[in-house]
N, C-alpha and C positions, 0 to 999 in steps of 0.2 A: 487501440487496434491498429489505426492508421499508421501511427509512429513505428509500430513493430513491423508490419508489413512493408512499409518504405524503407526501413533499415536494412533489411536483407538484401534486396537488389542494390542498394547504394554502396553497401560493404563490398559486394562481388564487382561492382563496376570500379570502385576505386582500386581495387587489386589488379583489375584488367588493364585500367589505363596507367597504373604505376609500371606494369610490365612491359607494355607496348610503347609508351610515350615517356616513362621516367617520371620520378617524383616533383621534377622542377617544372613540368609542362603546366601551363594555365588551367587546362582542364582538371588536372589531377588535383590542383590546390582548391578549385572550386568544389569539386566533388568532395574533398576531405571536409571543407567547411560545411557543407549540406549534411554530410554525415554526422559531424558533430552537433549541428542544430537538432537533427532527428533524434540523437542520443539524449540531448537536454530535454527534449519533450518527453521521451520515454521515461527518463529517471524522475522527472517531475511528477508525471502521472503515478509512478510507483510511490513516490513520497506522499501524495495526496491520498492513496489508498492504504496507507498503514493503519494497522489496527493494534490497539494494545493487548488484545487477547492472543495476538500472534507473535509477541515479543518473547525473547528467551533471555536467559541471564548471561550477562557478558562482562569480561573486564575491562572497563573503560581505559585503564592504563596501557593495558597489553594492546588495545586497539590503536591508541595514539602513538604507540612504539612502531606498530606495523605499518601505519601510514608515513611516519617519519622516515622509516627505512625506505619505503617506495619513492618518497620525494627526494631523498638525500642525493642521488646522482644528479638530479637537475639542479640542485643549489651548487654543486661542483661546476657544472657546466656555465652556469650564470655567475660563477665567482663570488658566491654568497656563503655565508657561515650560517649553519643551522643550529640554534642554541635550544637544547631541552632543559626543562626545568620540571621534572615529573616526580610525583611520589614514589618511593620504592615498594610500597605495598599496593596490592590490588585494589580497586574500587570497583564494585559490583553494582550493576544497575540492570533494569529490564530494558531490552531495546532490540533494535534490528541491526546487526553488525554491518551489512552491506550499505544501507542509507547512511548511517552515521559515519561510516569510513569515508564514503564519498563526500559527505558535507565538509569533514575535516579536510579532506584533500583539495576540495575546492577552495577553501580558505587559504591553504597554504599555497595553492597554485597562484592564486591572486596575489599573495604576499611576494611571490617570486616575480611577478610581473612588474610590480610597482616599487621594488627595492633596487637601489642603485647598485651597480657591480661593486664589490669590496663591502658592501653592507652585510647586515645580520638579520634573519628572521628567527623569532622566538616562539616557541610552543611550551605553554607552561599549563599545569593543573594544580589547583589548591582546594583542599577541604576546608569548609567554612560551615560550622554546625552540621546540619545533615546535607549540605549541598556541595556539589564539586563545581568549580569555576575553571573553565577551560578558556585560555587566552591565546590568540594568534597575533603577533605584532610584527609589523613591517616598517621599513624606514622610508617608505614613499613620501610623495608630495602632501599627504594629508588629503582629507575630503571636505569639500565646502559645507559649512554648518546647514545651509538650507537644503543639501542634497541627502543629508543623513537619513530623515524621515522617508524619503522616497526610495532609499537604497535597496530596499527588498521587495519592491514592486516588480511585477512580470514586465519583461521587454525593456527595462533600463539597465544601463550598464556604464561602468567606469572604463576609460581606456588609459593605458600606460602614458605617463608624461603629462596627465591632466589631474586636476582635482574636483572635476565637475562630471555630472552624469551626461551621457549621450544616449541617443535614440538606437535601438538595435535589438537583436535577438538576445536579451539578457535575462537567462533563467537561473544562472549559477547561484546567485545569492538568494533568490525566490525559493530556489530548492533547499538551500541550507536552512532558511527560516521556517519553511513547511516541515522539513524533516524534525527540526528542534521542537517545534511546537506540537508534534505528533508524539514526541517523547516527554510531553509535559514541561518542557524547559522555555528558556527565554534567551534572545540574542540582543545584545546591546553594542554599541560602537562608540569608542573614545577615540577622537582624532584631533591632532593639531599638526602644524607645519613639521614634516620630518619624521612623523609616526603616527600609525594607526593601529589600533587594537580592537579585534572582534572578541567578544565575551560570550561564551555560550555557559548557561547556568543549569544544571540539573538538579532536581532535588528528590529523585526517585531511587536514592541509594539504598541498597539492601544491605541490612546489617546481619551478617553471617556469624 
């Protein structure tokens, strides 16, 4: 409730400062950052409150295509290539479209931050038995092995240009893990120098 009540006046203040002082003014940048933090808290709260009895049938492949379409303009701006390796046929699961979309978008946004210009980001999905494995791969510096276990903890985050965790308001990956766990799935990370892959595994496929 606090996050929601703070978010509305913050959004209003951001718009007003942008109009009167311009988007490059330090006050505008600080308010935009505060609004982003508030949004992170709000979305994390929503993920924590997910209930399976509120899920609906959704096509996971269509969801991935939609998120890829949304992120594509940013890949162009950052001189990156977005590679899709997705099945032609739908994959139906029980889930919440909004939180799953945001989780995938968070991972793709991170891949954008860590991949060097001219590199590629890969979004894939493969069916294995009664599971679907979703992979998001970047060409960044990799993640230090000792940090992988702590990667999904609240208030830890990675910074572009580094392979180690930094202190800060880091809720993006915590949100991803919370969302995936609420859908009965798992998240794993495979990383080495020059490549990191986040793998989301769901086994609640609906056989239509």
